C-alpha positions as CSV (number, residue, x, y, z in Angstrom):
1,M,113.6,44.5,42.6
2,P,113.9,47.1,45.8
3,P,110.7,47.5,46.8
4,N,109.0,50.4,45.7
5,T,112.7,51.6,44.5
6,K,113.4,54.9,42.5
7,K,117.2,55.9,42.0
8,N,118.1,57.7,44.8
9,Q,115.6,56.6,47.1
10,L,116.7,55.2,50.5
11,F,115.2,51.7,50.9
12,L,114.8,51.8,54.9
13,V,113.6,55.6,55.3
14,D,110.6,56.0,56.8
15,Y,109.4,52.9,55.9
16,S,106.8,52.5,58.7
17,R,104.8,56.0,58.1
18,R,104.5,54.6,54.2
19,K,103.4,51.3,55.8
20,F,100.7,52.4,58.0
21,L,99.5,55.5,55.8
22,K,99.1,52.7,52.9
23,M,96.9,50.3,55.7
24,A,95.1,53.2,56.2
25,F,94.1,54.3,52.6
26,N,93.4,51.0,51.6
27,S,91.0,49.8,54.8
28,G,88.8,48.7,51.9
29,V,91.0,46.7,50.3
30,F,91.9,45.1,53.6
31,L,88.2,44.2,54.2
32,A,88.1,42.3,51.2
33,S,90.5,40.3,51.8
34,L,89.0,39.2,55.0
35,P,87.8,35.3,53.3
36,Y,91.7,35.0,53.2
37,I,92.7,36.4,56.5
38,R,92.0,32.8,57.9
39,P,94.4,29.6,59.8
40,A,96.0,27.8,57.3
41,K,95.5,24.1,57.9
42,A,98.3,21.9,58.8
43,Q,99.4,19.8,55.9
44,A,100.1,16.6,55.8
45,N,100.3,14.9,52.4
46,A,102.5,15.7,49.2
47,Q,98.8,16.3,47.4
48,I,97.7,19.3,49.5
49,V,99.7,21.8,47.9
50,P,97.4,22.9,45.0
51,V,97.8,21.9,41.3
52,L,96.3,24.1,38.4
53,T,96.4,23.1,35.0
54,G,95.2,24.6,31.8
55,T,95.7,28.1,29.9
56,E,93.5,30.1,32.2
57,F,94.4,31.1,36.1
58,D,93.0,33.3,38.7
59,L,95.2,34.0,41.5
60,T,94.6,36.1,44.5
61,I,97.1,37.8,46.5
62,A,96.2,38.6,50.4
63,H,97.7,38.2,53.8
64,T,96.6,34.7,55.3
65,R,97.1,33.6,59.0
66,V,99.8,30.5,59.7
67,N,101.0,28.6,61.7
68,I,104.5,27.4,61.0
69,T,106.2,27.5,64.3
70,G,103.9,27.1,66.6
71,T,102.9,31.0,66.8
72,E,100.5,32.4,64.3
73,K,101.8,34.9,62.2
74,M,100.7,36.9,58.9
75,A,102.0,35.4,55.6
76,T,101.7,36.3,52.1
77,T,100.0,33.7,50.3
78,I,98.5,33.0,47.0
79,N,94.6,31.6,46.8
80,G,95.5,31.0,50.6
81,T,98.1,28.6,51.0
82,V,102.0,28.7,51.2
83,P,103.7,27.8,48.6
84,G,101.1,29.2,46.2
85,P,99.6,26.8,44.0
86,T,101.7,24.7,41.4
87,L,100.7,26.3,37.9
88,H,101.2,23.3,35.3
89,W,101.9,24.3,31.8
90,R,102.1,22.7,28.2
91,E,105.0,24.1,26.0
92,G,103.6,25.8,22.7
93,D,100.2,27.0,25.0
94,T,99.6,30.6,25.4
95,V,98.6,31.4,29.4
96,T,96.6,33.8,30.8
97,I,96.9,34.4,34.3
98,R,94.8,37.0,36.4
99,V,96.2,38.2,39.6
100,K,94.2,40.2,41.9
101,N,95.6,42.5,44.8
102,L,93.7,42.4,48.0
103,L,97.3,43.9,49.8
104,P,97.2,47.3,51.3
105,G,100.4,47.5,49.5
106,E,101.7,47.0,45.9
107,T,102.5,43.8,44.7
108,S,103.7,41.7,41.9
109,L,104.6,38.3,40.1
110,H,108.0,37.1,38.3
111,W,108.0,33.7,36.5
112,H,111.7,33.1,37.1
113,G,113.4,31.6,34.4
114,I,110.6,32.1,31.6
115,I,111.1,33.2,28.5
116,L,108.5,35.8,27.4
117,P,108.0,39.4,26.5
118,Y,109.9,41.8,29.5
119,Q,106.5,43.5,29.9
120,M,105.4,40.4,31.2
121,D,108.2,40.1,33.4
122,G,106.7,41.0,36.4
123,A,109.8,43.6,38.3
124,P,108.1,47.0,39.2
125,Q,109.7,49.7,38.4
126,I,112.2,48.2,35.9
127,S,109.0,46.0,33.3
128,F,105.8,47.3,34.7
129,N,104.1,49.7,37.7
130,G,103.6,46.6,40.0
131,I,100.0,45.3,40.9
132,A,98.0,48.3,43.2
133,P,95.9,47.2,45.6
134,G,92.4,46.1,44.5
135,E,93.6,45.8,41.1
136,T,93.9,43.2,38.6
137,F,96.7,42.4,35.9
138,T,96.4,39.9,33.1
139,Y,99.8,38.2,32.5
140,R,99.7,36.8,29.0
141,F,102.5,34.8,27.2
142,K,103.5,31.8,25.0
143,V,105.1,28.9,27.0
144,Q,108.2,28.6,24.7
145,Q,110.1,26.1,26.8
146,S,109.5,23.1,29.1
147,G,110.6,21.8,32.6
148,T,110.6,22.8,36.5
149,Y,111.0,27.0,37.3
150,W,109.4,28.9,39.8
151,Y,107.2,31.9,40.4
152,H,107.3,34.5,43.3
153,S,106.8,38.1,44.3
154,H,109.0,41.1,43.7
155,S,108.1,43.2,46.1
156,E,108.3,44.9,49.1
157,M,109.1,41.8,51.3
158,Q,106.7,39.6,50.3
159,E,108.8,36.9,48.7
160,Q,109.9,35.9,52.1
161,T,106.9,36.2,54.0
162,G,105.6,33.7,51.7
163,L,104.4,34.6,48.1
164,Y,106.2,32.0,45.9
165,G,105.1,28.5,44.2
166,A,106.2,26.3,41.7
167,I,105.6,26.0,37.8
168,I,105.7,22.5,35.7
169,I,106.0,22.4,31.9
170,D,104.6,19.7,29.9
171,P,107.2,19.5,26.7
172,A,105.6,19.7,23.6
173,A,107.1,16.4,22.5
174,P,107.1,13.3,24.2
175,E,108.8,13.7,27.8
176,P,112.4,12.2,27.8
177,I,112.5,11.6,31.2
178,Q,110.5,8.9,32.2
179,S,109.3,8.2,35.7
180,D,106.1,6.3,37.6
181,R,105.9,9.2,40.0
182,D,106.7,12.8,40.2
183,Y,106.8,15.1,43.1
184,V,107.5,19.0,43.3
185,V,109.8,19.5,46.4
186,L,109.9,23.2,47.0
187,L,112.4,24.4,49.8
188,S,112.6,27.4,51.4
189,D,112.6,29.8,54.6
190,W,110.3,31.1,57.1
191,T,110.9,33.5,60.0
192,D,108.3,34.8,62.4
193,E,110.0,37.7,62.3
194,D,109.4,41.2,60.2
195,P,111.3,40.9,57.2
196,M,111.9,44.7,58.0
197,D,113.4,43.9,61.0
198,V,115.6,41.0,59.8
199,F,117.2,43.6,57.5
200,A,117.5,46.5,60.0
201,K,119.3,43.9,62.4
202,L,121.7,43.1,59.3
203,K,121.9,46.6,58.8
204,K,123.2,47.0,62.2
205,E,125.3,44.2,63.1
206,S,126.1,41.9,59.3
207,A,127.0,38.9,61.9
208,Y,123.9,39.0,64.2
209,Y,121.7,35.6,63.3
210,N,125.4,33.8,63.0
211,F,125.6,31.4,66.0
212,N,129.1,29.6,64.6
213,Q,131.3,32.0,65.8
214,P,135.1,30.8,66.4
215,A,135.0,30.4,70.5
216,A,138.5,29.3,72.6
217,I,138.0,25.7,72.4
218,D,138.6,26.4,68.5
219,F,142.0,27.5,68.9
220,F,142.9,24.9,71.3
221,Q,141.8,22.4,68.8
222,D,143.7,24.4,65.9
223,V,146.7,24.4,68.4
224,A,147.0,20.7,69.2
225,G,146.7,19.9,65.3
226,E,148.9,22.5,64.0
227,G,151.1,23.6,66.8
228,F,150.7,27.2,68.7
229,Q,152.3,29.2,66.3
230,S,150.4,28.8,63.5
231,A,147.3,28.9,65.3
232,F,148.2,31.9,66.7
233,E,149.6,33.4,63.3
234,K,146.3,32.0,61.5
235,R,143.7,33.7,64.0
236,H,145.7,36.9,64.3
237,M,145.3,37.1,60.6
238,W,141.8,36.6,60.4
239,N,141.4,39.0,63.3
240,M,143.4,41.8,61.6
241,M,141.6,41.4,58.4
242,R,137.7,42.1,60.2
243,M,136.8,38.3,58.8
244,N,134.9,36.0,60.1
245,R,135.7,32.6,58.6
246,T,132.6,31.3,60.0
247,D,130.3,33.4,57.6
248,L,128.6,31.3,55.6
249,S,124.8,32.3,56.0
250,D,123.9,35.9,56.6
251,I,120.6,34.4,58.4
252,S,120.4,31.2,60.7
253,A,118.5,28.8,62.2
254,A,117.8,31.2,65.2
255,T,115.3,32.4,63.2
256,Y,114.9,30.6,60.1
257,T,112.4,27.4,60.4
258,Y,113.4,25.4,57.1
259,L,110.2,24.4,54.8
260,V,109.5,21.7,52.3
261,N,106.3,22.3,50.3
262,G,105.3,24.7,52.9
263,H,106.2,21.7,56.3
264,S,108.7,21.6,58.5
265,S,110.3,19.1,59.8
266,T,108.0,18.5,62.0
267,D,105.5,18.0,59.6
268,N,107.2,15.7,57.8
269,W,106.3,15.9,54.3
270,L,105.4,12.5,52.6
271,G,106.0,11.7,49.0
272,L,104.7,7.7,48.4
273,F,106.3,4.9,46.5
274,R,106.1,1.2,45.2
275,P,109.3,-0.2,45.5
276,G,111.2,-0.4,42.0
277,E,109.0,2.6,40.6
278,K,111.1,5.6,39.2
279,I,110.1,8.5,41.4
280,R,111.1,12.2,39.8
281,L,111.6,14.7,42.5
282,R,111.6,18.7,40.8
283,F,113.7,20.4,44.1
284,I,113.4,24.1,44.0
285,N,115.3,26.2,46.0
286,A,112.5,29.3,46.5
287,S,114.3,30.6,49.7
288,A,114.6,34.1,50.7
289,Q,118.4,33.4,52.0
290,S,119.7,29.8,52.8
291,F,121.6,27.4,50.3
292,F,120.8,24.1,50.8
293,D,122.8,21.0,50.8
294,V,120.5,18.1,49.7
295,R,120.6,14.2,50.0
296,I,118.4,10.8,50.2
297,P,120.7,8.7,53.1
298,G,120.9,4.9,50.6
299,L,119.5,6.1,47.8
300,K,121.3,7.8,44.4
301,M,120.3,10.4,42.6
302,T,120.2,10.8,39.2
303,V,120.2,14.3,38.1
304,V,118.5,14.9,34.8
305,Q,117.6,18.6,34.3
306,A,119.1,22.1,35.6
307,D,117.2,25.0,36.2
308,G,114.7,23.5,33.6
309,Q,117.0,22.3,31.3
310,N,118.0,18.6,30.3
311,V,121.3,17.5,31.0
312,E,122.8,14.7,30.3
313,P,122.6,11.7,33.5
314,V,124.9,12.2,36.4
315,T,124.4,10.2,39.2
316,V,125.5,11.7,42.9
317,D,125.2,11.4,46.5
318,E,124.0,14.9,47.4
319,F,123.9,18.4,45.3
320,R,124.0,22.1,47.0
321,I,121.1,24.2,45.3
322,G,121.6,28.0,45.2
323,L,118.8,30.2,45.9
324,A,116.5,30.4,42.6
325,E,118.0,27.3,41.0
326,S,116.2,23.8,40.4
327,Y,117.3,20.3,40.0
328,D,115.6,17.4,38.7
329,V,116.5,13.5,40.2
330,I,115.6,10.5,39.1
331,V,115.4,7.8,42.3
332,T,114.7,4.3,42.3
333,P,113.8,3.3,45.8
334,D,113.4,-0.1,47.2
335,E,112.8,0.1,51.1
336,S,110.1,0.9,53.0
337,A,111.2,4.6,53.8
338,Y,114.0,7.2,53.0
339,T,114.9,10.4,54.5
340,I,114.9,13.6,51.8
341,F,117.6,15.0,53.7
342,A,118.5,19.3,53.1
343,Q,120.9,20.9,55.9
344,A,121.6,24.2,55.6
345,M,124.8,25.5,54.5
346,D,126.0,26.7,57.7
347,R,124.9,24.1,59.3
348,T,122.2,25.5,61.9
349,G,119.0,24.0,60.9
350,Y,117.7,21.4,58.5
351,V,114.5,20.2,56.8
352,R,113.2,16.6,56.4
353,G,110.6,15.1,54.3
354,T,109.6,11.3,54.0
355,L,109.6,9.0,50.6
356,A,107.7,6.0,51.7
357,T,106.2,3.0,50.9
358,Q,103.3,3.9,53.0
359,S,101.4,7.2,55.3
360,G,103.3,7.0,58.9
361,L,106.9,5.3,58.2
362,S,110.0,7.3,58.6
363,A,113.5,6.7,58.4
364,P,116.6,8.0,60.5
365,V,117.5,11.6,59.8
366,P,121.0,12.5,59.4
367,V,123.4,14.3,62.2
368,L,124.2,17.7,60.9
369,D,127.3,17.9,59.5
370,K,129.7,20.2,61.3
371,P,130.2,23.5,59.8
372,E,133.6,23.9,57.7
373,P,135.2,27.1,58.2
374,L,136.6,29.1,55.1
375,T,139.7,28.5,54.1
376,M,142.2,31.4,52.2
377,T,141.3,29.1,49.0
378,D,137.4,30.6,49.4
379,M,139.2,34.2,50.2
380,M,141.8,34.9,48.1
381,G,141.0,32.7,45.0
382,A,143.6,30.9,42.9
383,M,146.7,30.1,44.5
384,D,150.4,28.1,43.7
385,H,151.2,25.2,45.6
386,D,154.3,27.4,46.4
387,M,152.5,29.6,48.9
388,T,155.7,31.5,49.7
389,S,155.7,32.8,46.1
390,M,152.0,34.6,46.7
391,S,151.7,37.9,47.0
392,H,149.9,40.2,49.2
393,N,148.4,42.0,45.8
394,N,146.5,38.7,45.4
395,M,144.0,39.9,47.6
396,S,143.1,43.7,48.7
397,H,141.6,44.0,51.4
398,D,141.5,47.6,53.6
399,H,142.3,45.4,57.2
400,M,145.3,43.5,55.6
401,D,148.3,43.3,57.7
402,H,149.9,39.9,57.8
403,S,153.1,38.2,56.8
404,T,153.9,35.5,53.7
405,H,154.9,33.4,56.5
406,A,151.4,33.5,58.1
407,M,149.5,32.8,54.8
408,H,151.7,29.5,54.5
409,N,150.5,28.0,57.7
410,M,146.4,29.0,56.7
411,E,144.8,25.4,56.7
412,G,143.0,24.7,53.8
413,M,145.8,25.4,50.9
414,A,145.3,22.0,49.8
415,D,141.9,22.4,48.9
416,A,142.9,24.7,46.2
417,H,141.8,23.0,43.1
418,K,143.9,23.6,40.1
419,A,142.8,26.2,37.7
420,K,143.8,28.4,35.0
421,V,144.9,31.9,36.8
422,V,143.5,35.1,35.5
423,Q,144.6,38.2,36.2
424,V,141.0,40.5,36.8
425,H,140.2,44.8,36.1
426,H,139.0,46.4,38.8
427,A,136.7,49.7,38.1
428,S,137.5,52.8,40.1
429,T,134.4,52.2,42.0
430,E,135.4,49.4,43.7
431,F,138.3,51.4,45.4
432,G,135.5,53.2,48.1
433,A,133.7,52.6,51.6
434,S,131.3,50.1,50.4
435,V,133.9,47.5,49.0
436,D,135.8,45.8,52.1
437,M,137.9,43.4,49.7
438,R,139.2,42.8,46.5
439,V,140.2,39.2,44.5
440,D,143.1,39.8,41.7
441,T,143.7,36.2,41.0
442,P,140.4,34.5,41.4
443,R,140.0,31.0,41.2
444,T,138.3,29.5,37.0
445,N,137.7,25.8,38.4
446,L,133.9,24.6,38.3
447,D,134.6,21.1,40.0
448,D,134.6,22.6,43.4
449,P,131.4,21.2,45.4
450,G,131.7,24.2,48.1
451,I,133.0,25.2,51.7
452,G,131.5,22.2,53.7
453,L,131.5,19.5,50.8
454,R,134.7,19.1,49.8
455,N,136.0,15.6,50.3
456,N,133.3,14.6,52.9
457,G,133.0,11.0,51.6
458,R,130.1,11.0,48.8
459,R,129.3,11.9,45.9
460,V,128.7,15.7,44.9
461,L,127.3,17.6,42.1
462,T,129.6,20.3,41.2
463,Y,128.9,22.5,38.0
464,S,131.3,20.6,35.7
465,D,129.3,17.9,36.0
466,L,126.1,19.5,34.0
467,R,126.1,19.3,30.4
468,T,122.9,20.5,29.1
469,I,121.3,18.2,26.1
470,G,121.5,20.5,22.7
471,G,124.3,22.0,23.3
472,A,124.4,26.2,23.0
473,L,121.5,27.4,21.7
474,D,123.5,30.1,19.7
475,I,126.8,29.0,17.9
476,R,128.2,32.1,17.6
477,E,131.3,33.2,19.1
478,P,130.8,36.7,21.3
479,T,132.0,39.8,19.8
480,R,132.0,41.8,23.2
481,E,132.7,41.2,26.9
482,I,131.4,42.7,30.2
483,E,133.0,42.3,33.5
484,L,131.2,42.8,36.3
485,H,132.4,41.9,40.0
486,L,130.0,40.7,43.2
487,T,131.5,43.5,45.9
488,G,130.3,44.4,49.8
489,N,131.5,45.4,53.1
490,M,129.9,43.2,55.4
491,E,130.5,45.2,58.3
492,R,127.9,47.7,56.7
493,Y,125.9,45.3,54.8
494,A,126.4,47.0,51.5
495,W,125.8,44.7,48.8
496,S,126.9,45.6,44.6
497,F,127.9,45.1,41.5
498,D,131.7,47.4,41.1
499,G,131.0,48.7,44.2
500,L,128.0,50.4,43.0
501,G,124.4,50.1,45.0
502,Y,121.6,50.3,42.7
503,G,120.9,53.5,43.3
504,Q,124.3,54.6,42.0
505,S,124.1,52.6,39.2
506,K,123.3,53.4,35.5
507,P,121.3,50.6,33.1
508,I,123.5,48.2,31.4
509,H,122.9,48.1,27.5
510,F,123.1,45.1,25.3
511,R,122.1,45.8,21.5
512,Y,119.8,43.7,20.0
513,G,120.4,40.6,18.6
514,E,124.5,40.1,19.8
515,R,126.2,37.3,21.3
516,L,127.9,38.6,24.4
517,R,130.6,37.2,27.0
518,V,129.5,38.3,30.5
519,I,132.3,37.6,33.6
520,L,131.4,38.0,36.7
521,V,134.5,38.0,39.5
522,N,133.4,37.3,43.4
523,D,135.6,40.1,45.3
524,T,133.6,38.8,48.7
525,M,133.9,35.8,50.9
526,M,130.2,35.0,50.4
527,A,128.3,32.8,47.2
528,H,126.1,34.7,45.4
529,P,123.3,33.5,43.2
530,V,123.0,35.7,40.1
531,H,120.2,36.0,37.6
532,L,119.9,37.5,34.8
533,H,116.1,38.1,33.9
534,G,114.6,36.9,30.2
535,M,117.6,35.5,28.5
536,W,120.2,32.6,28.8
537,S,122.9,32.5,30.8
538,E,125.0,29.7,28.3
539,L,127.7,28.6,31.8
540,E,131.5,28.6,29.9
541,S,133.9,25.6,30.7
542,P,136.8,27.2,32.5
543,D,138.6,26.9,28.1
544,G,135.6,28.4,26.8
545,H,133.7,25.1,26.1
546,F,129.5,25.3,26.4
547,Q,128.9,23.7,29.7
548,A,125.2,24.5,30.8
549,R,121.6,26.7,30.5
550,K,121.0,28.3,33.2
551,H,118.6,31.6,34.5
552,T,120.8,31.3,37.6
553,V,124.5,31.5,38.1
554,V,125.7,30.6,41.3
555,V,129.7,32.5,42.2
556,Q,131.4,30.6,45.1
557,P,133.8,32.9,47.0
558,A,136.9,34.3,45.1
559,Q,135.9,32.3,42.0
560,R,135.3,33.9,38.3
561,V,132.5,32.4,36.1
562,T,131.9,33.1,32.0
563,F,128.8,32.6,30.4
564,L,127.5,34.0,26.8
565,V,124.3,35.3,26.4
566,T,122.4,36.0,23.0
567,A,120.7,39.7,23.7
568,D,117.5,38.5,21.6
569,A,114.8,39.7,24.2
570,L,114.7,43.7,23.9
571,G,113.6,45.6,26.8
572,R,114.0,46.1,30.3
573,W,115.5,43.5,32.6
574,P,116.7,43.4,36.2
575,W,119.7,41.2,37.4
576,H,120.6,41.2,40.6
577,C,121.8,38.3,43.5
578,H,118.8,36.5,44.0
579,L,119.9,36.6,48.0
580,F,116.9,38.2,49.1
581,Y,118.5,40.8,51.4
582,H,121.4,41.1,49.3
583,M,119.8,42.5,46.3
584,H,117.1,44.8,49.1
585,A,120.6,46.0,49.6
586,G,122.0,47.1,46.4
587,M,123.3,44.3,44.5
588,F,120.8,44.8,41.5
589,R,120.8,46.4,37.7
590,E,119.1,47.1,35.1
591,V,119.8,45.4,32.0
592,V,118.5,47.5,28.5
593,V,118.2,45.5,25.0
594,S,117.8,47.9,22.3
């Protein structure tokens, strides 16, 4: 959650002063952490990230110097490594995790997607007080599930500076997913900048890191493809709305280095295999702000698990993994080497690793795909093929002043997927300076792979492909609906639910034991991965049938998704966008189950 949050406290106020005083006051803690303040050794193979097994674990959080980009910087580490150790548990066991804090400030660990008592969830000022400098907090809970998960800090900016790791949970029954080898592929992003500086830059200029700005050459290419009038009207329309069609990610490779298991592409993480073996790859997106599009050229991937839950196998060439999501895939390589290629959604950078029969081998690395600009589908939602029937009410915008004729000539209209058109209700709090866009008729389809992946010639996974084995955990129909809109103002870099930042909001109440339907409507042009702590989100198809059990649901621009929740977990729980800087900017709520 937002660091040291109290309802009306501004996040950026006097941060430097507080940080200095904490460091001075806790100088004894700093000295105690000296054993961890050392350069982390270069990691050359898949086996380097420590794996801890059993039921008792001791984790120490401290500052450690690392060199990821060629410049030594201070990271926030667990037992001295980035990422932290992989924790290997078994379903049915009770695990005890002692976390010692050697930082000069508060810390925490949140067990993402794990069903547990709220006091063990690890969200400061919501479920517990955080772990103070020099203190040890003991997490203890029974493991009630199996699959691939991860853990990370929920304090200050620590997740961005390296405080995360993988969790693997063996099922109590025999493992239904058979493989000869098993690798964690943990994707993340790293910046040498102070995350507070990154945040401050975004607050001043939301497109600060966007190097895909439209240029004159793009205009002339549009003229060549569709004529001067259409190209001019299109450019004029976007300019009048003060919206950037290339604003796919807030933060790009301009500052980010993308990592796999803590390795940059230069390190070239290696996973060994023998030809013909079945390899299980457990992909986890532990990044702060980056969506990744993942493929292994020349090798089909069979998706067998999503967010730790077994799904009916589906074979694809590529998948997009949102922040905090996980996908387990099975591959059967028969050549000597393959490239694992994960490119950022904005196409400014990538990270690669290698599957090979021996060390030293590599395979060709694909060229980055060309970035695709957002279309009107991504901005306005569900649309008829007869564009002249559209009204301006389909999307409300403070700066919108354009003609139906201009909309008719916008490219990308043909990409609109056939989907049920649903009228939504906007809360009165959405009509204010913190909201610069509202979508009235969002699209409801789940078969859209997303911007940059449509019609790319590859078989791309979508949510409509996912079918969790075993179906819904609760067969009851919902008795109540809650509708929330994902809202923001790009120029102000303000993010919220229903136009209210966390400091302005009141807790959302679930009645213990009730079955309810959650409706999320994305009124922005960015995809948001939304995570509800403590309870499963059972994604529905547009016609209301059970689709997949998830802990994080990505809502695409101008999209409406629904999922069912059984409020079976008493206590206080965070509910937030997992885009790190969006959460810190206000897209965060508290849920109380009572």
